[in-house]
The first five atom37 places (N, CA, C, CB, O) and aatype in JSON, in Angstrom:
{
  "aatype": [12, 15, 19, 6, 13, 6, 7, 9, 16, 5, 6, 18, 6, 11, 7, 2, 13, 16, 10, 13, 14, 7, 10, 4, 11, 7, 4, 7, 10, 4, 9, 0, 11, 4, 14, 15, 6, 0, 10, 15, 17, 15, 3, 19, 10, 7, 19, 18, 7, 16, 14, 0, 19, 19, 0, 2, 6, 11, 4, 9, 16, 4, 7, 19, 4, 6, 10, 0, 4, 14, 3, 4, 0, 9, 16, 19, 19, 1, 11, 11, 11, 11],
  "atom_mask": [
    [1, 1, 1, 1, 1],
    [1, 1, 1, 1, 1],
    [1, 1, 1, 1, 1],
    [1, 1, 1, 1, 1],
    [1, 1, 1, 1, 1],
    [1, 1, 1, 1, 1],
    [1, 1, 1, 0, 1],
    [1, 1, 1, 1, 1],
    [1, 1, 1, 1, 1],
    [1, 1, 1, 1, 1],
    [1, 1, 1, 1, 1],
    [1, 1, 1, 1, 1],
    [1, 1, 1, 1, 1],
    [1, 1, 1, 1, 1],
    [1, 1, 1, 0, 1],
    [1, 1, 1, 1, 1],
    [1, 1, 1, 1, 1],
    [1, 1, 1, 1, 1],
    [1, 1, 1, 1, 1],
    [1, 1, 1, 1, 1],
    [1, 1, 1, 1, 1],
    [1, 1, 1, 0, 1],
    [1, 1, 1, 1, 1],
    [1, 1, 1, 1, 1],
    [1, 1, 1, 1, 1],
    [1, 1, 1, 0, 1],
    [1, 1, 1, 1, 1],
    [1, 1, 1, 0, 1],
    [1, 1, 1, 1, 1],
    [1, 1, 1, 1, 1],
    [1, 1, 1, 1, 1],
    [1, 1, 1, 1, 1],
    [1, 1, 1, 1, 1],
    [1, 1, 1, 1, 1],
    [1, 1, 1, 1, 1],
    [1, 1, 1, 1, 1],
    [1, 1, 1, 1, 1],
    [1, 1, 1, 1, 1],
    [1, 1, 1, 1, 1],
    [1, 1, 1, 1, 1],
    [1, 1, 1, 1, 1],
    [1, 1, 1, 1, 1],
    [1, 1, 1, 1, 1],
    [1, 1, 1, 1, 1],
    [1, 1, 1, 1, 1],
    [1, 1, 1, 0, 1],
    [1, 1, 1, 1, 1],
    [1, 1, 1, 1, 1],
    [1, 1, 1, 0, 1],
    [1, 1, 1, 1, 1],
    [1, 1, 1, 1, 1],
    [1, 1, 1, 1, 1],
    [1, 1, 1, 1, 1],
    [1, 1, 1, 1, 1],
    [1, 1, 1, 1, 1],
    [1, 1, 1, 1, 1],
    [1, 1, 1, 1, 1],
    [1, 1, 1, 1, 1],
    [1, 1, 1, 1, 1],
    [1, 1, 1, 1, 1],
    [1, 1, 1, 1, 1],
    [1, 1, 1, 1, 1],
    [1, 1, 1, 0, 1],
    [1, 1, 1, 1, 1],
    [1, 1, 1, 1, 1],
    [1, 1, 1, 1, 1],
    [1, 1, 1, 1, 1],
    [1, 1, 1, 1, 1],
    [1, 1, 1, 1, 1],
    [1, 1, 1, 1, 1],
    [1, 1, 1, 1, 1],
    [1, 1, 1, 1, 1],
    [1, 1, 1, 1, 1],
    [1, 1, 1, 1, 1],
    [1, 1, 1, 1, 1],
    [1, 1, 1, 1, 1],
    [1, 1, 1, 1, 1],
    [1, 1, 1, 1, 1],
    [1, 1, 1, 1, 1],
    [1, 1, 1, 1, 1],
    [1, 1, 1, 1, 1],
    [1, 1, 1, 1, 1]
  ],
  "atom_positions": [
    [[67.94, -113.12, -29.52], [67.87, -114.38, -29.47], [68.63, -115.12, -28.39], [68.18, -114.76, -30.62], [69.76, -114.78, -28.03]],
    [[67.88, -116.26, -27.86], [68.94, -116.58, -26.6], [69.64, -117.61, -27.24], [68.3, -117.11, -25.03], [69.52, -118.18, -28.33]],
    [[70.61, -117.74, -25.99], [71.93, -118.31, -26.48], [71.71, -119.71, -26.92], [73.04, -118.27, -25.37], [72.41, -120.14, -27.85]],
    [[70.62, -120.66, -26.23], [70.38, -122.03, -26.52], [70.24, -122.09, -27.61], [69.47, -122.66, -25.99], [70.81, -123.08, -28.08]],
    [[69.5, -121.22, -28.64], [68.99, -121.29, -30.04], [70.04, -121.13, -30.87], [67.97, -120.3, -30.39], [69.91, -121.58, -32.01]],
    [[71.28, -120.47, -30.52], [72.19, -119.96, -31.56], [73.13, -121.41, -32.03], [73.21, -118.57, -30.84], [73.79, -122.1, -31.25]],
    [[72.98, -121.62, -33.55], [73.77, -122.94, -33.65], [75.25, -122.73, -34.29], [0.0, 0.0, 0.0], [75.44, -121.66, -34.86]],
    [[76.06, -123.46, -34.25], [77.05, -123.1, -34.57], [77.34, -124.43, -36.08], [78.02, -123.0, -33.1], [77.33, -125.66, -36.13]],
    [[77.53, -123.43, -37.0], [77.52, -124.4, -38.33], [79.2, -124.92, -38.81], [76.72, -123.37, -39.78], [80.31, -124.55, -38.43]],
    [[78.94, -125.49, -39.39], [80.27, -126.11, -39.85], [79.87, -126.59, -41.49], [80.79, -127.56, -38.71], [79.08, -127.47, -41.83]],
    [[80.7, -125.72, -42.32], [80.41, -126.15, -43.91], [81.6, -127.05, -44.21], [80.37, -124.76, -45.1], [82.76, -126.9, -43.85]],
    [[81.04, -128.08, -44.98], [81.88, -128.88, -45.75], [81.3, -128.87, -47.48], [81.88, -130.44, -44.98], [80.63, -128.02, -48.07]],
    [[81.91, -130.32, -48.01], [81.76, -129.76, -49.33], [80.22, -130.21, -49.98], [83.07, -130.32, -50.26], [79.6, -129.78, -50.96]],
    [[79.92, -131.2, -49.03], [78.54, -131.7, -49.53], [77.27, -131.25, -48.65], [78.57, -133.3, -49.56], [76.11, -131.67, -48.73]],
    [[77.7, -130.46, -47.95], [76.74, -129.42, -47.29], [77.08, -128.86, -45.84], [0.0, 0.0, 0.0], [78.22, -128.71, -45.4]],
    [[75.87, -128.57, -45.17], [76.04, -127.6, -43.84], [75.89, -128.49, -42.52], [74.78, -126.33, -43.8], [74.75, -128.94, -42.57]],
    [[76.59, -128.99, -41.25], [75.97, -129.38, -40.24], [76.18, -127.85, -39.32], [76.61, -130.88, -39.65], [77.09, -127.03, -39.35]],
    [[74.75, -127.91, -38.44], [74.64, -126.97, -37.34], [74.15, -127.82, -36.12], [73.63, -125.75, -37.69], [73.23, -128.61, -35.97]],
    [[75.13, -127.34, -35.32], [74.63, -128.19, -33.78], [73.85, -126.8, -32.97], [76.4, -128.96, -32.55], [73.94, -125.64, -33.37]],
    [[73.32, -127.14, -32.11], [72.58, -125.96, -31.33], [73.31, -126.47, -29.9], [70.56, -125.96, -31.37], [72.65, -127.44, -29.53]],
    [[74.22, -126.26, -29.1], [74.72, -126.65, -28.14], [73.8, -126.6, -26.61], [75.88, -125.93, -28.23], [74.07, -127.11, -25.53]],
    [[72.82, -125.92, -26.96], [71.85, -125.52, -25.89], [71.0, -126.67, -25.82], [0.0, 0.0, 0.0], [70.53, -127.08, -24.76]],
    [[70.79, -127.17, -26.92], [69.62, -128.28, -26.95], [70.57, -129.56, -26.9], [68.5, -128.24, -28.5], [69.94, -130.58, -26.63]],
    [[71.96, -129.75, -27.09], [72.44, -131.01, -26.83], [73.03, -131.5, -25.37], [73.4, -131.14, -27.76], [74.03, -131.01, -24.84]],
    [[72.3, -132.46, -24.85], [72.22, -133.11, -23.35], [73.4, -133.69, -23.4], [71.01, -134.2, -22.95], [74.04, -133.67, -22.35]],
    [[73.95, -134.29, -24.47], [75.33, -134.9, -24.23], [75.23, -136.15, -24.54], [0.0, 0.0, 0.0], [76.32, -136.71, -24.46]],
    [[74.08, -137.06, -24.98], [73.73, -138.48, -24.73], [74.49, -139.35, -25.77], [72.13, -138.71, -24.84], [74.56, -140.52, -25.4]],
    [[75.03, -139.13, -26.88], [76.06, -139.59, -27.84], [75.6, -140.38, -28.57], [0.0, 0.0, 0.0], [76.36, -141.22, -29.05]],
    [[74.03, -140.41, -28.95], [73.49, -141.25, -29.89], [73.92, -140.79, -31.38], [71.95, -141.27, -29.7], [73.82, -141.55, -32.34]],
    [[74.28, -139.84, -31.45], [74.62, -139.11, -32.95], [75.85, -139.57, -33.15], [74.63, -137.41, -33.09], [76.2, -139.61, -34.33]],
    [[76.83, -140.04, -32.13], [78.32, -140.21, -32.23], [78.26, -141.55, -32.53], [79.25, -139.83, -30.96], [79.1, -142.0, -33.3]],
    [[77.23, -142.44, -31.94], [77.45, -143.96, -32.32], [76.93, -143.89, -33.39], [76.9, -145.12, -31.51], [77.72, -144.26, -34.27]],
    [[75.88, -143.57, -33.81], [74.9, -143.8, -35.12], [75.86, -143.23, -36.69], [73.18, -142.61, -34.83], [75.67, -143.6, -37.85]],
    [[76.76, -142.38, -36.23], [77.33, -141.86, -37.46], [78.15, -143.04, -38.48], [78.37, -140.65, -36.97], [79.01, -143.8, -38.01]],
    [[77.76, -143.06, -39.87], [78.29, -144.16, -40.29], [79.75, -143.94, -40.84], [77.4, -144.73, -41.23], [80.45, -144.91, -41.13]],
    [[80.3, -142.3, -41.01], [81.78, -141.96, -41.36], [82.59, -141.7, -40.12], [81.89, -140.65, -42.29], [83.63, -141.07, -40.23]],
    [[82.1, -142.24, -38.7], [83.1, -141.52, -37.57], [83.54, -140.34, -37.42], [84.15, -141.95, -37.52], [84.6, -140.08, -36.86]],
    [[82.52, -139.23, -38.07], [82.84, -137.78, -38.21], [82.66, -137.0, -37.03], [82.05, -137.16, -39.23], [83.19, -135.91, -36.84]],
    [[81.72, -137.72, -36.05], [81.46, -136.87, -34.62], [82.21, -136.98, -33.44], [80.24, -137.13, -34.08], [82.56, -138.13, -33.22]],
    [[82.5, -136.3, -32.78], [83.05, -136.55, -31.55], [82.74, -135.45, -30.56], [84.45, -136.75, -31.69], [82.0, -134.53, -30.9]],
    [[83.28, -135.49, -29.35], [82.8, -134.53, -28.08], [83.7, -133.56, -28.28], [82.87, -135.13, -26.49], [84.86, -133.86, -28.59]],
    [[83.31, -132.21, -28.13], [83.55, -130.83, -28.46], [84.19, -130.62, -27.02], [82.14, -129.83, -28.95], [84.08, -131.46, -26.14]],
    [[84.91, -129.36, -26.85], [85.07, -128.65, -25.73], [84.12, -127.74, -25.03], [86.0, -128.04, -25.95], [84.28, -127.23, -23.93]],
    [[82.59, -127.56, -26.22], [81.68, -126.81, -25.61], [81.05, -127.41, -24.42], [80.78, -126.47, -26.5], [81.22, -128.63, -24.28]],
    [[80.47, -126.88, -23.67], [79.54, -127.31, -22.69], [77.95, -126.99, -22.97], [79.99, -126.67, -21.42], [77.68, -125.79, -22.85]],
    [[77.1, -127.67, -23.24], [75.83, -127.7, -23.35], [75.1, -126.97, -22.27], [0.0, 0.0, 0.0], [75.86, -126.57, -21.38]],
    [[73.79, -126.67, -22.1], [73.02, -126.39, -21.31], [73.13, -127.35, -19.96], [71.86, -126.38, -22.0], [73.26, -126.84, -18.85]],
    [[73.07, -128.66, -20.16], [72.88, -129.38, -19.33], [74.31, -129.87, -18.66], [72.05, -130.27, -19.87], [74.3, -130.95, -18.07]],
    [[75.62, -129.05, -18.75], [76.78, -129.47, -18.09], [77.65, -130.55, -18.98], [0.0, 0.0, 0.0], [78.77, -130.92, -18.61]],
    [[77.16, -130.92, -19.91], [77.5, -131.74, -20.68], [78.3, -131.35, -22.12], [76.39, -132.35, -20.8], [78.0, -130.27, -22.63]],
    [[79.26, -132.16, -22.75], [80.22, -131.89, -23.76], [78.91, -132.09, -25.04], [81.79, -133.12, -23.72], [77.96, -132.87, -25.12]],
    [[79.29, -131.24, -25.72], [78.39, -130.93, -27.27], [79.3, -131.86, -27.81], [78.33, -129.16, -28.18], [80.2, -132.45, -27.2]],
    [[78.91, -131.96, -29.36], [79.62, -132.72, -30.16], [79.95, -131.88, -31.16], [79.0, -133.86, -30.57], [79.47, -130.75, -31.25]],
    [[80.7, -132.31, -31.9], [81.24, -131.55, -33.37], [82.04, -132.35, -34.13], [82.14, -130.22, -33.19], [82.93, -133.09, -33.7]],
    [[81.61, -132.13, -35.59], [82.01, -132.82, -36.8], [83.26, -132.73, -37.06], [81.4, -132.44, -37.87], [83.96, -131.84, -36.57]],
    [[83.76, -133.74, -37.96], [85.27, -133.04, -38.61], [85.07, -133.3, -40.1], [86.94, -133.88, -38.03], [83.92, -133.48, -40.49]],
    [[86.22, -133.36, -41.1], [86.32, -133.23, -42.29], [85.94, -134.87, -43.06], [87.77, -132.57, -42.49], [86.17, -135.23, -44.21]],
    [[85.33, -135.55, -42.01], [84.84, -136.95, -42.64], [83.58, -136.49, -42.8], [84.94, -138.4, -41.75], [82.92, -137.1, -43.65]],
    [[82.85, -135.26, -42.02], [81.36, -135.61, -42.12], [80.79, -135.35, -43.76], [80.47, -134.57, -40.95], [81.11, -134.42, -44.51]],
    [[79.91, -136.39, -44.0], [79.43, -136.61, -45.52], [78.05, -135.78, -45.75], [79.14, -138.33, -45.85], [77.49, -135.63, -46.84]],
    [[77.52, -135.17, -44.24], [76.43, -134.41, -44.22], [74.98, -135.69, -44.77], [76.82, -132.92, -45.36], [74.04, -135.47, -45.53]],
    [[75.33, -136.9, -44.06], [73.99, -137.61, -44.78], [72.89, -137.5, -43.74], [74.22, -139.34, -45.21], [71.8, -138.06, -43.9]],
    [[73.2, -136.8, -42.72], [71.51, -136.5, -42.19], [71.72, -137.76, -40.58], [0.0, 0.0, 0.0], [71.45, -137.53, -39.4]],
    [[72.27, -138.94, -41.17], [71.97, -139.59, -39.63], [71.92, -139.17, -38.26], [72.72, -140.38, -39.4], [71.07, -139.47, -37.43]],
    [[73.04, -138.37, -38.09], [73.09, -137.89, -36.75], [71.28, -137.09, -36.31], [74.6, -136.62, -36.75], [70.39, -137.17, -35.45]],
    [[71.55, -136.49, -37.34], [70.05, -135.62, -37.17], [68.73, -136.36, -36.48], [69.5, -135.19, -38.76], [68.0, -136.06, -35.54]],
    [[68.78, -137.59, -37.54], [67.65, -138.26, -37.38], [67.48, -138.87, -35.57], [67.74, -139.47, -38.6], [66.52, -138.88, -34.81]],
    [[68.6, -139.22, -35.45], [69.36, -139.87, -33.89], [68.91, -139.16, -32.82], [71.08, -139.75, -33.73], [68.37, -139.55, -31.79]],
    [[69.23, -137.94, -33.23], [69.11, -136.85, -32.11], [68.01, -136.69, -31.37], [69.27, -135.65, -32.54], [67.44, -135.77, -31.94]],
    [[67.39, -137.01, -30.49], [66.47, -137.17, -29.44], [65.87, -135.48, -29.24], [67.34, -137.92, -27.99], [64.66, -135.24, -29.17]],
    [[66.7, -134.65, -29.17], [66.36, -133.62, -28.42], [66.63, -132.25, -29.86], [67.48, -133.61, -26.77], [66.95, -131.11, -29.54]],
    [[66.4, -132.7, -31.58], [66.6, -131.89, -32.7], [67.87, -131.11, -32.11], [65.25, -130.96, -33.15], [67.43, -129.97, -32.01]],
    [[68.95, -131.09, -31.75], [69.87, -130.4, -31.16], [70.97, -130.45, -32.56], [70.34, -131.11, -29.6], [72.01, -129.79, -32.52]],
    [[70.63, -131.24, -33.7], [71.27, -131.12, -35.14], [70.49, -131.02, -36.05], [72.05, -132.11, -35.55], [69.33, -131.42, -36.14]],
    [[71.49, -130.16, -37.16], [70.48, -129.8, -38.5], [71.38, -130.03, -39.44], [69.8, -128.21, -38.69], [72.36, -129.29, -39.38]],
    [[71.38, -130.86, -40.36], [72.33, -131.04, -41.5], [71.56, -130.33, -42.94], [72.67, -132.82, -41.69], [70.34, -130.46, -42.94]],
    [[72.02, -129.77, -43.89], [71.8, -129.55, -44.71], [72.58, -129.55, -46.02], [71.42, -128.89, -44.37], [73.43, -128.76, -46.42]],
    [[72.01, -130.81, -46.67], [72.86, -130.96, -48.19], [72.82, -129.67, -49.3], [72.15, -132.33, -49.08], [71.8, -129.05, -49.63]],
    [[73.94, -129.5, -49.69], [73.97, -128.85, -51.07], [73.23, -129.55, -52.15], [75.36, -128.7, -51.53], [73.21, -130.78, -52.21]],
    [[72.58, -128.72, -53.05], [71.82, -129.07, -54.21], [72.52, -129.45, -55.16], [71.09, -128.17, -54.67], [72.97, -128.44, -55.69]],
    [[72.93, -130.5, -55.76], [73.92, -130.72, -57.0], [73.77, -129.66, -58.26], [73.64, -132.26, -57.62], [72.58, -129.38, -58.43]],
    [[74.62, -129.03, -59.14], [74.45, -127.9, -60.2], [74.73, -128.56, -61.71], [75.62, -126.58, -59.87], [74.65, -127.85, -62.72]]
  ]
}
């Protein structure tokens, strides 16, 4: 599998946040739209040479960042309630 399509997954209480750094162009729309201010720039550079994003413990896996991303570089999967 190509490096561009290897995701970096972070697990949280309510679900998983996955970023595909090879698809992230560093536009910052996800950071601007995040309602819990859980996203910030990371040390990982994407294919375009721009910083990718990383989520922190404030992430509520709402999926707003996934919807805001024009390049489909973010996937959010919520855990099902038991």
